[in-house]
C-alpha positions in Angstrom: 83.2 251.2 168.7 86.4 252.2 166.9 88.6 250.1 164.7 92.2 251.3 164.5 95.2 250.4 162.2 98.7 251.2 163.4 100.9 252.1 160.5 103.8 254.4 159.5 101.8 256.9 157.4 98.4 258.3 156.8 96.6 255.6 154.8 95.3 256.4 151.3 93.0 253.4 150.7 90.8 251.0 152.6 91.8 247.8 150.8 95.3 247.3 152.5 93.7 248.0 155.9 91.1 245.2 155.4 93.6 242.7 153.9 93.6 239.9 156.4 96.4 238.1 154.5 98.8 241.0 154.9 101.7 240.6 157.3 100.9 242.5 160.5 103.1 245.5 161.2 105.0 246.0 164.4 102.8 248.1 166.7 105.7 249.4 168.7 107.2 250.9 165.6 104.0 252.5 164.3 103.9 256.3 164.2 100.3 256.8 163.0 97.0 255.5 164.2 94.2 255.3 161.5 90.6 255.2 162.6 88.7 253.5 159.8 85.5 252.4 161.4 83.6 254.4 164.0 80.1 253.2 164.8 79.0 256.6 166.1 78.7 257.9 162.5 76.1 255.3 161.6 72.3 256.0 161.2 70.7 256.9 164.5 73.9 258.4 165.9 74.6 261.1 163.4 74.9 264.4 165.1 75.5 262.9 168.5 78.6 264.7 169.7 80.3 262.2 172.0 83.0 261.3 169.5 85.4 263.8 171.2 85.4 261.8 174.5 85.4 258.5 172.5 88.3 259.4 170.2 90.3 261.2 172.9 89.9 258.2 175.1 91.3 255.9 172.4 94.1 258.3 171.6 95.1 258.6 175.2 95.1 254.8 175.7 97.2 254.3 172.5 99.7 257.0 173.5 100.2 255.5 176.9 100.9 252.1 175.4 102.7 253.2 172.2 104.6 256.5 172.8 105.9 256.5 169.2 102.4 257.4 167.9 102.3 261.0 166.8 99.6 261.2 164.2 96.0 260.4 164.6 93.8 260.4 161.6 90.8 258.6 159.9 90.3 257.0 156.6 86.6 257.9 156.0 83.9 257.5 153.4 82.1 260.4 151.8 78.6 259.0 151.6 76.7 262.0 150.4 79.1 263.2 147.7 77.5 261.6 144.6 74.0 262.8 145.4 75.3 266.3 146.1 77.3 266.5 142.9 74.4 265.3 140.8 72.5 268.4 142.0 75.5 270.9 141.9 77.6 269.9 138.9 76.1 272.5 136.6 76.8 275.3 139.1 80.4 274.1 139.6 81.0 274.1 135.9 80.1 277.7 135.6 82.9 278.6 138.0 85.6 277.1 135.8 87.7 279.5 133.8 87.6 279.4 130.0 90.7 277.2 129.7 89.4 274.6 132.1 86.0 274.6 130.5 87.6 274.0 127.1 89.8 271.2 128.3 86.9 269.5 130.0 84.6 270.0 127.0 87.1 268.4 124.6 87.2 265.3 126.8 83.5 264.9 127.3 82.5 265.9 123.8 80.6 269.1 124.6 81.6 272.7 124.4 80.8 274.2 126.8 80.8 271.0 129.0 77.4 270.0 130.3 76.8 268.5 133.7 75.2 265.4 132.1 78.3 264.7 130.0 80.7 265.3 132.8 78.8 263.0 135.2 78.7 260.3 132.5 82.4 260.6 132.0 83.0 260.4 135.8 81.4 256.9 135.9 84.5 255.2 134.5 86.9 256.2 137.2 89.5 253.6 136.1 89.9 255.5 132.9 90.7 258.8 134.6 94.4 259.2 135.0 96.1 261.8 137.2 96.0 264.5 134.4 92.4 263.9 133.5 90.3 267.1 133.7 87.3 265.0 134.8 89.3 263.6 137.7 90.5 267.0 138.7 87.0 268.3 138.7 85.8 265.5 140.9 88.6 266.3 143.4 87.6 270.0 143.2 84.0 269.1 143.8 84.8 266.8 146.7 86.8 269.6 148.4 83.9 272.0 147.9 81.5 269.4 149.3 83.5 268.7 152.4 84.9 272.1 153.0 82.2 274.5 151.9 78.8 272.7 151.7 77.0 273.5 154.9 73.4 273.7 156.1 72.7 275.8 159.2 76.4 276.1 159.8 77.0 272.4 159.8 78.6 270.2 157.1 76.0 268.5 154.9 78.0 265.2 154.8 77.1 263.1 157.9 80.6 261.7 158.4 82.2 265.1 158.0 79.7 266.5 160.4 80.7 264.0 163.0 84.5 264.4 162.7 84.6 268.2 162.1 82.2 268.7 165.0 84.7 266.9 167.2 87.6 269.1 166.2 89.2 267.3 163.3 90.2 269.0 160.0 89.8 267.8 156.4 93.3 266.7 155.7 93.5 264.9 152.3 91.3 263.4 149.6 92.3 260.0 148.3 91.5 259.0 144.7 90.4 255.3 144.5 90.5 255.1 148.2 87.5 252.7 148.1 87.2 250.9 144.8 84.3 248.7 146.0 80.9 248.9 144.4 79.7 250.8 147.5 82.6 253.2 147.4 82.0 253.9 143.7 78.3 254.4 144.2 78.5 256.9 147.0 81.7 258.9 146.1 83.2 257.6 142.8 85.7 255.7 145.0 87.0 258.8 146.8 87.8 258.7 150.5 89.0 261.4 152.9 91.4 261.6 155.8 90.3 263.7 158.8 93.3 264.6 161.1 92.9 264.9 164.8 95.5 267.3 166.1 94.8 267.2 169.8 96.3 270.7 170.3 93.8 272.2 167.8 90.5 270.5 168.5 89.0 273.4 170.3 90.3 275.8 167.7 88.7 273.8 164.9 85.4 273.5 166.8 85.3 277.2 167.3 85.9 277.7 163.6 83.0 275.4 162.8 80.8 277.4 165.2 81.4 280.3 162.9 80.3 278.3 159.9 83.8 277.6 158.6 85.4 274.2 158.1 89.1 273.6 159.0 91.0 272.2 156.1 94.6 271.5 155.2 96.5 273.6 152.7 96.3 270.7 150.3 92.5 270.7 150.4 92.4 274.4 150.4 94.3 274.3 147.1 91.5 272.2 145.6 88.8 274.8 146.2 87.4 276.4 143.1 88.5 280.0 142.9 86.1 282.7 142.1 
């Protein structure tokens, strides 16, 4: 089962998509289809690779009915991120250069910054503006989690495993994409867009078979260097 929103851009947050009071857009003018609920990623179906046929079938149907549609992407949760970060924050901090460690340490009140202090500061996401070093580290960590954290060659995140296994790429991270209690609990409110480029699905699957995750340039720039 797939729920789709027809819009004019890749959506950054779930709230507008679920707003029943919002005026409906004109489907015949939409350029982008956003998949925001796919039942195959739920418990019991994780790792079952029939999303390709499911999503391709939906895409082909939409394209036949609405030829203006050119972009097909998801707005997806990152359910395993908080748990992963709680175990890996310390190791990530050691990879920061001295300047970033100092900036982060000043904010959290610990030089060098400790994982405990950083994770505590991350809890108040509403206080983290765009220039916050804590916010930047969360985005770096989410990119690492989605783009580099693998087990036996597969992404450790269940939703990432589903979409990447079906040929999508990690397109963009969205700060405060899901501000609900559930969203904050599982990923500090972060959500991710996976992009389905139908011409590159096989290429992305082949890349994953080599233990590498397909990501956009924007996400690649968030990887910690070194």
